[in-house]
DRENDO-1510 file (C-alpha; in Angstrom, 1 decimal, always signed):
<recs>
REC; n; res; u; v; w
REC; 1; MET; +140.1; +122.9; +96.2 .
REC; 2; ALA; +140.9; +119.5; +97.6 .
REC; 3; ASP; +142.0; +118.3; +94.2 .
REC; 4; VAL; +144.2; +121.4; +93.6 .
REC; 5; ILE; +147.0; +120.4; +95.9 .
REC; 6; SER; +148.9; +117.2; +95.5 .
REC; 7; ASP; +148.8; +114.3; +98.0 .
REC; 8; SER; +152.3; +115.0; +99.3 .
REC; 9; GLN; +151.4; +118.7; +99.8 .
REC; 10; VAL; +148.1; +118.1; +101.6 .
REC; 11; GLY; +149.6; +115.5; +103.9 .
REC; 12; ARG; +152.6; +117.7; +104.8 .
REC; 13; LEU; +150.4; +120.8; +105.4 .
REC; 14; ALA; +147.9; +118.9; +107.5 .
REC; 15; VAL; +150.6; +117.7; +109.8 .
REC; 16; GLU; +152.4; +121.1; +109.9 .
REC; 17; ARG; +149.1; +122.8; +110.8 .
REC; 18; LYS; +148.5; +120.1; +113.5 .
REC; 19; LEU; +145.2; +119.0; +112.0 .
REC; 20; MET; +146.4; +115.4; +112.3 .
REC; 21; SER; +149.4; +113.5; +113.6 .
REC; 22; LEU; +152.1; +111.8; +111.5 .
REC; 23; GLU; +150.7; +108.4; +112.7 .
REC; 24; GLU; +147.2; +109.4; +111.5 .
REC; 25; LEU; +148.7; +110.5; +108.1 .
REC; 26; ASN; +150.4; +107.1; +107.7 .
REC; 27; ASP; +147.1; +105.4; +108.5 .
REC; 28; CYS; +145.4; +107.4; +105.7 .
REC; 29; LEU; +148.2; +106.4; +103.3 .
REC; 30; GLU; +147.6; +102.7; +104.1 .
REC; 31; GLU; +143.9; +103.2; +103.7 .
REC; 32; GLN; +144.5; +104.8; +100.3 .
REC; 33; LYS; +146.4; +101.7; +99.1 .
REC; 34; LYS; +143.5; +99.4; +100.3 .
REC; 35; LEU; +140.9; +101.5; +98.5 .
REC; 36; LEU; +143.0; +101.3; +95.3 .
REC; 37; LYS; +142.9; +97.5; +95.4 .
REC; 38; LYS; +139.2; +97.4; +96.4 .
REC; 39; GLU; +137.8; +100.1; +94.1 .
REC; 40; GLY; +140.3; +99.7; +91.2 .
REC; 41; LYS; +140.9; +103.4; +91.1 .
REC; 42; ARG; +143.0; +105.9; +93.0 .
REC; 43; VAL; +141.3; +108.0; +95.7 .
REC; 44; SER; +143.0; +111.3; +96.6 .
REC; 45; LEU; +144.6; +111.5; +100.0 .
REC; 46; SER; +142.5; +114.5; +100.9 .
REC; 47; GLU; +139.3; +112.4; +100.3 .
REC; 48; VAL; +140.7; +109.6; +102.4 .
REC; 49; MET; +141.4; +112.0; +105.2 .
REC; 50; LEU; +137.8; +113.2; +105.0 .
REC; 51; ARG; +136.4; +109.7; +105.0 .
REC; 52; CYS; +138.5; +108.8; +108.1 .
REC; 53; GLY; +137.2; +111.9; +109.9 .
REC; 54; PHE; +140.6; +113.4; +110.6 .
REC; 55; VAL; +139.8; +116.7; +108.8 .
REC; 56; THR; +136.8; +118.6; +107.5 .
REC; 57; ARG; +136.2; +119.8; +104.0 .
REC; 58; SER; +136.6; +123.4; +105.0 .
REC; 59; GLN; +140.0; +122.6; +106.5 .
REC; 60; ILE; +141.1; +121.0; +103.3 .
REC; 61; GLN; +140.0; +124.0; +101.4 .
REC; 62; ARG; +141.9; +126.3; +103.7 .
REC; 63; LEU; +145.1; +124.2; +103.2 .
REC; 64; GLY; +144.7; +124.6; +99.4 .
REC; 65; MET; +144.3; +128.4; +99.7 .
REC; 66; ASP; +147.3; +128.6; +102.1 .
REC; 67; MET; +149.5; +126.7; +99.6 .
REC; 68; GLU; +148.3; +128.9; +96.7 .
REC; 69; ASP; +148.9; +132.1; +98.6 .
REC; 70; SER; +152.4; +131.0; +99.6 .
REC; 71; ILE; +153.5; +130.1; +96.1 .
REC; 72; ALA; +151.8; +133.1; +94.5 .
REC; 73; ARG; +153.5; +135.5; +96.9 .
REC; 74; ARG; +156.9; +134.0; +95.9 .
REC; 75; ALA; +156.0; +134.0; +92.3 .
REC; 76; GLN; +155.3; +137.7; +92.5 .
REC; 77; GLN; +158.9; +138.2; +93.3 .
REC; 78; ILE; +160.1; +136.9; +89.9 .
REC; 79; PRO; +161.7; +140.0; +88.3 .
REC; 80; GLY; +160.2; +141.3; +85.1 .
REC; 81; PHE; +156.9; +139.5; +85.5 .
REC; 82; GLN; +153.5; +140.3; +86.9 .
REC; 83; ILE; +151.5; +137.2; +88.2 .
REC; 84; LEU; +147.9; +137.4; +86.9 .
REC; 85; GLY; +146.5; +134.1; +88.2 .
REC; 86; LYS; +146.9; +130.4; +88.6 .
REC; 87; LEU; +146.5; +128.0; +85.7 .
REC; 88; GLY; +147.1; +124.7; +87.4 .
REC; 89; GLN; +149.0; +122.7; +89.9 .
REC; 90; GLY; +150.5; +119.2; +90.1 .
REC; 91; ALA; +152.8; +117.3; +92.4 .
REC; 92; MET; +155.9; +118.7; +90.6 .
REC; 93; ALA; +155.0; +122.3; +89.9 .
REC; 94; THR; +152.5; +125.1; +89.9 .
REC; 95; VAL; +151.8; +127.1; +86.7 .
REC; 96; PHE; +150.8; +130.7; +86.7 .
REC; 97; LYS; +149.5; +133.1; +84.1 .
REC; 98; ALA; +151.7; +136.2; +84.0 .
REC; 99; ARG; +152.6; +139.3; +82.0 .
REC; 100; GLN; +156.1; +139.8; +80.8 .
REC; 101; LEU; +156.6; +143.5; +81.5 .
REC; 102; SER; +159.4; +144.2; +79.0 .
REC; 103; LEU; +157.4; +142.9; +76.0 .
REC; 104; ASP; +153.9; +143.4; +77.4 .
REC; 105; ARG; +152.9; +139.9; +76.5 .
REC; 106; ILE; +151.1; +137.1; +78.4 .
REC; 107; VAL; +153.2; +134.1; +79.3 .
REC; 108; ALA; +153.0; +131.0; +81.5 .
REC; 109; ILE; +155.4; +130.5; +84.5 .
REC; 110; LYS; +156.0; +127.0; +86.0 .
REC; 111; VAL; +157.3; +127.3; +89.6 .
REC; 112; LEU; +159.0; +124.4; +91.4 .
REC; 113; PRO; +157.7; +123.9; +95.0 .
REC; 114; LYS; +160.2; +125.0; +97.7 .
REC; 115; LYS; +160.7; +121.5; +99.0 .
REC; 116; LEU; +161.6; +120.1; +95.5 .
REC; 117; GLY; +163.8; +123.2; +94.9 .
REC; 118; GLU; +166.0; +121.9; +97.7 .
REC; 119; ASN; +166.5; +118.6; +95.9 .
REC; 120; PRO; +169.5; +118.9; +93.4 .
REC; 121; GLU; +168.1; +116.1; +91.2 .
REC; 122; PHE; +164.7; +117.8; +90.7 .
REC; 123; VAL; +166.4; +121.2; +90.1 .
REC; 124; GLN; +168.7; +119.7; +87.5 .
REC; 125; ARG; +165.8; +118.0; +85.8 .
REC; 126; PHE; +163.8; +121.3; +85.9 .
REC; 127; TYR; +166.6; +123.3; +84.2 .
REC; 128; LYS; +167.2; +120.4; +81.8 .
REC; 129; GLU; +163.6; +120.7; +80.7 .
REC; 130; GLY; +164.1; +124.4; +80.0 .
REC; 131; ARG; +167.3; +123.9; +78.1 .
REC; 132; ALA; +165.7; +121.2; +76.0 .
REC; 133; ALA; +162.7; +123.3; +75.1 .
REC; 134; ALA; +164.9; +126.3; +74.3 .
REC; 135; ARG; +166.7; +124.3; +71.6 .
REC; 136; LEU; +163.4; +123.5; +69.8 .
REC; 137; ASN; +161.6; +126.1; +67.6 .
REC; 138; HIS; +158.5; +124.8; +66.0 .
REC; 139; ASN; +154.9; +126.0; +65.7 .
REC; 140; ASN; +153.6; +122.8; +67.3 .
REC; 141; ILE; +155.9; +122.9; +70.4 .
REC; 142; VAL; +155.3; +125.1; +73.4 .
REC; 143; GLN; +158.1; +127.7; +73.2 .
REC; 144; ALA; +160.6; +128.2; +76.1 .
REC; 145; ILE; +161.3; +131.8; +77.1 .
REC; 146; ASP; +163.4; +131.8; +80.3 .
REC; 147; VAL; +164.5; +129.9; +83.3 .
REC; 148; GLY; +165.8; +131.2; +86.6 .
REC; 149; GLU; +165.6; +131.4; +90.4 .
REC; 150; ALA; +164.1; +134.1; +92.6 .
REC; 151; GLY; +163.5; +134.1; +96.4 .
REC; 152; GLY; +164.5; +130.5; +96.6 .
REC; 153; TYR; +162.0; +129.4; +94.0 .
REC; 154; HIS; +163.1; +128.0; +90.6 .
REC; 155; TYR; +160.9; +129.0; +87.6 .
REC; 156; PHE; +160.5; +128.3; +83.9 .
REC; 157; VAL; +158.8; +130.9; +81.6 .
REC; 158; MET; +157.1; +129.6; +78.5 .
REC; 159; GLU; +154.6; +130.4; +75.8 .
REC; 160; TYR; +151.1; +130.9; +77.1 .
REC; 161; ILE; +148.5; +128.7; +75.4 .
REC; 162; ASP; +144.9; +130.0; +75.6 .
REC; 163; GLY; +143.1; +126.7; +75.2 .
REC; 164; LYS; +142.9; +123.2; +76.6 .
REC; 165; THR; +144.5; +119.8; +76.5 .
REC; 166; VAL; +143.4; +116.6; +74.7 .
REC; 167; TYR; +143.1; +115.1; +78.2 .
REC; 168; ASP; +140.5; +117.7; +79.1 .
REC; 169; ASP; +138.4; +116.5; +76.2 .
REC; 170; LEU; +138.9; +112.8; +77.0 .
REC; 171; ALA; +138.1; +113.5; +80.7 .
REC; 172; ALA; +134.8; +115.0; +79.5 .
REC; 173; ASN; +134.1; +111.7; +77.7 .
REC; 174; LYS; +134.7; +113.2; +74.2 .
REC; 175; ILE; +135.6; +110.7; +71.5 .
REC; 176; TYR; +137.3; +112.4; +68.6 .
REC; 177; THR; +136.2; +111.9; +65.1 .
REC; 178; GLU; +138.7; +110.3; +62.8 .
REC; 179; GLU; +139.2; +113.6; +61.0 .
REC; 180; GLU; +139.7; +115.6; +64.2 .
REC; 181; ALA; +142.2; +113.1; +65.6 .
REC; 182; LEU; +144.2; +112.8; +62.4 .
REC; 183; ASP; +144.6; +116.6; +62.3 .
REC; 184; ILE; +146.0; +116.7; +65.8 .
REC; 185; VAL; +148.2; +113.6; +65.6 .
REC; 186; ILE; +149.7; +114.9; +62.3 .
REC; 187; GLN; +150.7; +118.1; +64.0 .
REC; 188; VAL; +152.2; +116.3; +67.0 .
REC; 189; ALA; +154.1; +114.0; +64.7 .
REC; 190; ARG; +155.6; +117.0; +63.0 .
REC; 191; ALA; +156.6; +118.4; +66.4 .
REC; 192; LEU; +158.2; +115.1; +67.3 .
REC; 193; GLU; +160.0; +114.9; +64.0 .
REC; 194; HIS; +161.5; +118.4; +64.7 .
REC; 195; ALA; +162.6; +117.3; +68.2 .
REC; 196; SER; +164.1; +114.0; +66.8 .
REC; 197; GLU; +166.0; +115.9; +64.1 .
REC; 198; ARG; +167.6; +117.9; +66.9 .
REC; 199; GLY; +168.5; +114.8; +68.9 .
REC; 200; PHE; +165.7; +114.6; +71.4 .
REC; 201; VAL; +163.3; +111.9; +72.4 .
REC; 202; HIS; +160.3; +113.3; +74.4 .
REC; 203; ARG; +159.5; +110.1; +76.4 .
REC; 204; ASP; +156.2; +111.3; +77.8 .
REC; 205; VAL; +153.8; +111.8; +74.9 .
REC; 206; LYS; +150.3; +111.6; +76.2 .
REC; 207; PRO; +146.9; +113.6; +76.1 .
REC; 208; LYS; +147.9; +115.8; +79.0 .
REC; 209; ASN; +150.9; +117.0; +77.1 .
REC; 210; VAL; +149.1; +117.9; +73.9 .
REC; 211; MET; +147.6; +121.4; +74.2 .
REC; 212; LEU; +145.1; +122.8; +71.8 .
REC; 213; THR; +144.7; +126.5; +71.0 .
REC; 214; LYS; +141.3; +128.0; +70.3 .
REC; 215; GLY; +142.4; +128.1; +66.7 .
REC; 216; GLY; +142.9; +124.4; +66.5 .
REC; 217; VAL; +146.7; +124.4; +66.7 .
REC; 218; ALA; +148.2; +121.4; +68.6 .
REC; 219; LYS; +151.2; +122.2; +70.9 .
REC; 220; LEU; +153.4; +119.5; +72.4 .
REC; 221; ALA; +154.3; +120.4; +76.0 .
REC; 222; ASP; +156.4; +119.3; +78.9 .
REC; 223; MET; +159.9; +118.4; +78.1 .
REC; 224; GLY; +160.5; +117.2; +81.7 .
REC; 225; LEU; +161.4; +113.7; +80.7 .
REC; 226; ALA; +163.1; +114.6; +77.3 .
REC; 227; ARG; +166.5; +113.1; +76.8 .
REC; 228; GLU; +169.2; +113.7; +74.2 .
REC; 229; THR; +169.6; +110.4; +72.3 .
REC; 230; ALA; +173.4; +111.1; +72.2 .
REC; 231; ASP; +173.6; +111.5; +76.0 .
REC; 232; LEU; +175.0; +108.1; +76.8 .
REC; 233; LYS; +175.9; +109.1; +80.4 .
REC; 234; ALA; +172.3; +109.9; +81.2 .
REC; 235; ALA; +171.1; +106.7; +79.4 .
REC; 236; VAL; +173.4; +104.5; +81.4 .
REC; 237; ALA; +172.4; +106.2; +84.7 .
REC; 238; GLU; +168.7; +105.6; +84.0 .
REC; 239; ALA; +169.2; +102.0; +82.7 .
REC; 240; GLY; +166.7; +99.6; +84.3 .
REC; 241; ARG; +164.2; +102.3; +85.4 .
REC; 242; ALA; +161.0; +103.0; +83.6 .
REC; 243; TYR; +160.4; +106.7; +82.7 .
REC; 244; GLY; +157.0; +107.6; +81.3 .
REC; 245; THR; +153.3; +107.4; +81.9 .
REC; 246; PRO; +152.0; +103.8; +82.3 .
REC; 247; TYR; +149.0; +104.2; +80.0 .
REC; 248; TYR; +151.0; +105.4; +77.1 .
REC; 249; ILE; +154.6; +104.1; +77.7 .
REC; 250; SER; +156.5; +102.0; +75.2 .
REC; 251; PRO; +157.7; +98.5; +76.0 .
REC; 252; GLU; +161.4; +99.5; +75.7 .
REC; 253; GLN; +160.8; +102.3; +78.3 .
REC; 254; ILE; +159.2; +99.8; +80.6 .
REC; 255; ARG; +162.2; +97.5; +80.3 .
REC; 256; GLY; +164.5; +100.4; +81.1 .
REC; 257; GLU; +166.6; +99.9; +78.0 .
REC; 258; VAL; +169.6; +102.2; +77.4 .
REC; 259; ASN; +169.0; +102.9; +73.7 .
REC; 260; ILE; +165.7; +104.7; +73.7 .
REC; 261; ASP; +165.0; +106.4; +70.4 .
REC; 262; PHE; +162.2; +108.2; +68.5 .
REC; 263; ARG; +160.2; +104.9; +68.1 .
REC; 264; ALA; +159.3; +105.1; +71.8 .
REC; 265; ASP; +157.6; +108.4; +71.0 .
REC; 266; VAL; +155.9; +106.9; +68.0 .
REC; 267; TYR; +154.4; +104.2; +70.3 .
REC; 268; SER; +153.2; +106.7; +72.9 .
REC; 269; LEU; +151.7; +108.9; +70.1 .
REC; 270; GLY; +149.9; +105.8; +68.8 .
REC; 271; ALA; +148.5; +105.0; +72.3 .
REC; 272; THR; +147.3; +108.6; +72.5 .
REC; 273; PHE; +145.8; +108.3; +69.0 .
REC; 274; TYR; +144.0; +105.1; +70.1 .
REC; 275; HIS; +142.5; +106.8; +73.1 .
REC; 276; MET; +141.3; +109.8; +71.1 .
REC; 277; VAL; +139.4; +107.8; +68.5 .
REC; 278; SER; +138.1; +104.9; +70.6 .
REC; 279; GLY; +137.5; +106.7; +73.9 .
REC; 280; LYS; +139.3; +103.8; +75.6 .
REC; 281; LEU; +142.9; +103.3; +76.8 .
REC; 282; PRO; +144.8; +100.7; +74.8 .
REC; 283; PHE; +145.5; +98.7; +78.0 .
REC; 284; GLU; +143.9; +99.0; +81.4 .
REC; 285; GLY; +144.7; +97.6; +84.9 .
REC; 286; THR; +144.2; +98.1; +88.6 .
REC; 287; THR; +147.8; +99.1; +89.1 .
REC; 288; PRO; +150.5; +100.8; +87.0 .
REC; 289; ALA; +152.5; +97.5; +87.0 .
REC; 290; ALA; +149.5; +95.6; +85.6 .
REC; 291; VAL; +149.0; +98.1; +82.8 .
REC; 292; MET; +152.7; +98.0; +81.9 .
REC; 293; HIS; +152.7; +94.2; +81.8 .
REC; 294; LYS; +149.9; +94.4; +79.2 .
REC; 295; HIS; +152.0; +96.8; +77.1 .
REC; 296; LEU; +154.7; +94.2; +77.1 .
REC; 297; LYS; +152.7; +91.0; +76.6 .
REC; 298; GLU; +149.0; +91.5; +75.7 .
REC; 299; PRO; +148.0; +91.8; +72.1 .
REC; 300; LEU; +146.4; +95.1; +71.1 .
REC; 301; ILE; +142.7; +95.1; +70.2 .
REC; 302; PRO; +142.6; +97.1; +67.0 .
REC; 303; PRO; +140.8; +100.4; +67.4 .
REC; 304; ASP; +138.5; +99.7; +64.5 .
REC; 305; HIS; +137.3; +96.6; +66.3 .
REC; 306; VAL; +136.4; +98.7; +69.3 .
REC; 307; VAL; +134.7; +101.4; +67.1 .
REC; 308; PRO; +133.6; +99.7; +63.9 .
REC; 309; THR; +132.9; +103.0; +62.2 .
REC; 310; LEU; +136.6; +103.8; +62.1 .
REC; 311; SER; +138.4; +103.2; +58.8 .
REC; 312; ALA; +140.7; +100.2; +58.4 .
REC; 313; GLY; +143.4; +102.7; +57.6 .
REC; 314; VAL; +143.4; +104.3; +61.0 .
REC; 315; GLY; +143.5; +100.8; +62.6 .
REC; 316; GLU; +146.5; +99.8; +60.4 .
REC; 317; VAL; +148.4; +103.0; +61.3 .
REC; 318; ILE; +147.8; +102.7; +65.0 .
REC; 319; GLU; +148.8; +99.0; +65.0 .
REC; 320; GLY; +152.0; +99.9; +63.1 .
REC; 321; MET; +152.8; +102.7; +65.7 .
REC; 322; MET; +152.1; +100.4; +68.7 .
REC; 323; ALA; +154.0; +97.3; +67.5 .
REC; 324; LYS; +155.5; +95.6; +70.6 .
REC; 325; LYS; +158.9; +95.3; +68.8 .
REC; 326; ARG; +160.2; +98.7; +67.8 .
REC; 327; GLU; +161.8; +97.4; +64.7 .
REC; 328; ASP; +158.2; +96.6; +63.5 .
REC; 329; ARG; +157.1; +100.2; +64.0 .
REC; 330; TYR; +157.6; +103.0; +61.5 .
REC; 331; THR; +161.2; +103.5; +60.7 .
REC; 332; SER; +160.9; +107.3; +60.3 .
REC; 333; TYR; +158.5; +110.2; +61.0 .
REC; 334; GLY; +158.5; +110.7; +57.2 .
REC; 335; ASP; +156.9; +107.3; +56.7 .
REC; 336; LEU; +154.5; +107.8; +59.5 .
REC; 337; LEU; +153.4; +111.2; +58.2 .
REC; 338; THR; +153.0; +109.8; +54.7 .
REC; 339; ASP; +150.5; +107.3; +56.0 .
REC; 340; LEU; +148.7; +109.7; +58.4 .
REC; 341; GLU; +148.2; +112.2; +55.5 .
REC; 342; ALA; +147.1; +109.4; +53.1 .
REC; 343; VAL; +144.4; +108.2; +55.6 .
REC; 344; ALA; +143.3; +111.8; +56.1 .
REC; 345; ARG; +142.8; +112.0; +52.3 .
REC; 346; GLY; +140.8; +108.8; +52.4 .
REC; 347; GLU; +143.6; +106.7; +50.8 .
REC; 348; PRO; +145.2; +103.5; +52.2 .
REC; 349; PRO; +148.3; +103.7; +54.4 .
REC; 350; LEU; +150.7; +102.1; +52.0 .
REC; 351; GLN; +153.7; +102.2; +54.3 .
REC; 352; ALA; +151.9; +100.3; +57.0 .
REC; 353; ARG; +150.7; +97.7; +54.5 .
REC; 354; LYS; +154.2; +97.3; +53.0 .
REC; 355; ARG; +155.7; +96.8; +56.4 .
REC; 356; TYR; +153.0; +94.2; +57.2 .
REC; 357; ASP; +153.7; +92.3; +54.0 .
REC; 358; ASP; +157.5; +92.5; +54.5 .
REC; 359; ASN; +157.2; +91.2; +58.1 .
REC; 360; LEU; +154.9; +88.4; +57.0 .
REC; 361; LEU; +157.3; +87.3; +54.3 .
REC; 362; GLN; +160.2; +87.5; +56.7 .
REC; 363; GLY; +158.3; +85.5; +59.3 .
REC; 364; LEU; +157.5; +82.8; +56.7 .
REC; 365; ALA; +161.1; +82.7; +55.5 .
REC; 366; GLU; +162.3; +82.2; +59.1 .
REC; 367; SER; +159.8; +79.6; +60.0 .
REC; 368; GLY; +159.9; +77.7; +56.7 .
REC; 369; GLU; +156.0; +77.5; +56.6 .
REC; 370; THR; +153.9; +77.9; +53.5 .
REC; 371; VAL; +150.8; +80.1; +53.2 .
REC; 372; GLU; +147.8; +79.8; +51.0 .
REC; 373; MET; +147.1; +83.0; +49.1 .
REC; 374; GLU; +143.6; +84.4; +48.8 .
REC; 375; SER; +142.0; +85.0; +45.5 .
REC; 376; PRO; +142.2; +88.6; +44.2 .
REC; 377; GLU; +139.2; +90.7; +45.1 .
REC; 378; ALA; +138.6; +91.6; +41.4 .
REC; 379; GLU; +137.9; +88.6; +39.3 .
REC; 380; ASP; +139.4; +90.1; +36.2 .
REC; 381; GLU; +142.8; +90.9; +37.8 .
REC; 382; PRO; +145.6; +88.6; +36.5 .
REC; 383; VAL; +147.5; +86.4; +38.9 .
REC; 384; THR; +151.1; +85.3; +38.1 .
REC; 385; ALA; +153.0; +82.5; +39.6 .
REC; 386; THR; +156.5; +81.1; +39.3 .
REC; 387; ILE; +157.0; +77.4; +38.8 .
REC; 388; PRO; +160.3; +76.0; +40.3 .
REC; 389; LEU; +162.7; +74.7; +37.7 .
REC; 390; VAL; +162.6; +71.1; +39.1 .
REC; 391; TRP; +158.9; +70.8; +38.3 .
REC; 392; VAL; +159.6; +71.9; +34.7 .
REC; 393; PHE; +161.8; +68.8; +34.3 .
REC; 394; VAL; +159.4; +66.5; +36.1 .
REC; 395; ILE; +156.4; +67.6; +34.0 .
REC; 396; GLY; +158.6; +67.3; +30.8 .
REC; 397; ALA; +159.6; +63.7; +31.8 .
REC; 398; LEU; +156.0; +62.8; +32.4 .
REC; 399; LEU; +154.9; +64.2; +29.1 .
REC; 400; GLY; +157.7; +62.2; +27.4 .
REC; 401; VAL; +156.7; +58.9; +29.1 .
REC; 402; SER; +153.1; +59.6; +28.1 .
REC; 403; VAL; +154.0; +60.0; +24.4 .
REC; 404; ILE; +156.0; +56.8; +24.4 .
REC; 405; VAL; +153.2; +54.8; +26.1 .
REC; 406; ASN; +150.7; +56.1; +23.6 .
REC; 407; MET; +152.9; +55.1; +20.7 .
REC; 408; ILE; +153.3; +51.5; +22.0 .
REC; 409; LEU; +149.6; +51.1; +22.5 .
REC; 410; LEU; +148.9; +52.4; +19.0 .
REC; 411; LEU; +151.3; +49.8; +17.5 .
REC; 412; ILE; +149.7; +47.0; +19.5 .
REC; 413; PHE; +146.2; +47.7; +18.4 .
REC; 414; LEU; +147.2; +48.3; +14.8 .
</recs>
């Protein structure tokens, strides 16, 4: 239960219930920061409070139950829906399983905590997520149903997915086979293509936001950070701030660039793909800032170098998706899907190879350097070459001089 409620919620409730003072809570928050630096991983606030001896485990459990009961009671007041149980909870919202009475179908309802519901910025983002999802209609995107407010709580009704997330598998130490990962990534790429065609960039593609039904259908979820590419006002307002999840965020999102487009999602999908087939994150660090610095500066270790059994094609596609410069990534979802589907059939990713060759030639042209070409793998394959015109004249002149010299020598000796 301690992990069910977020740090902000558990801290606030502990002080409200007079289990600890505000000063003691601040001490715990400082200790949490020290443990992050020391252990290299985040320790939940509830666990820190337990270690410091300010609360007992049973008290933490009661706090969790109190929070659940409070939100569940409010959720029961949403007209037209019957709450059946809780599906999950994060710092931003609680999600319930419910029955839509009018259509007698099971749905999921995301409820914004009361405190966040009093913040206009969070409320605006919450409704923006609902409106964005409502404009998308695709089998691989979680469908939006309704948004509203009841009893002071804002809610968002969406399609219920009876399954799990890719993150659930990765947290259980599963490494996806190449075939499994390609099937899921292809579905998500189609969902993102649909969103892009309707003017949206998701900005938070990651394993937690890829849901899997029991039938194997992948569903892209959580449009909370989605933005319309044509919304210049929002882009300017968010300039200089990084929106996304550090482990999967694109370099241009880290830099807070104004012009964020579909290629940011291609990068994040590539990072998710990398994690799925290698079991490792593309870049790791002790802090979010350290991880994001690596996204910006550190070369990517190809996934087929991490897991040698992966095909070179998968490595090439992921490297193309995760290029540091977005102009070096896939220029369309069509090209990306062409390569993903080719690799799934056991064929080479021609788009990735073509882009690599084009970038190599462009780099050579800009640097003025020469390169030594390797011999063709098949010895019987013909190789053609072009001789510059100046060399034709030089060789011709040399041949002419050679003929004259030979004729002079012949006359002397005769």
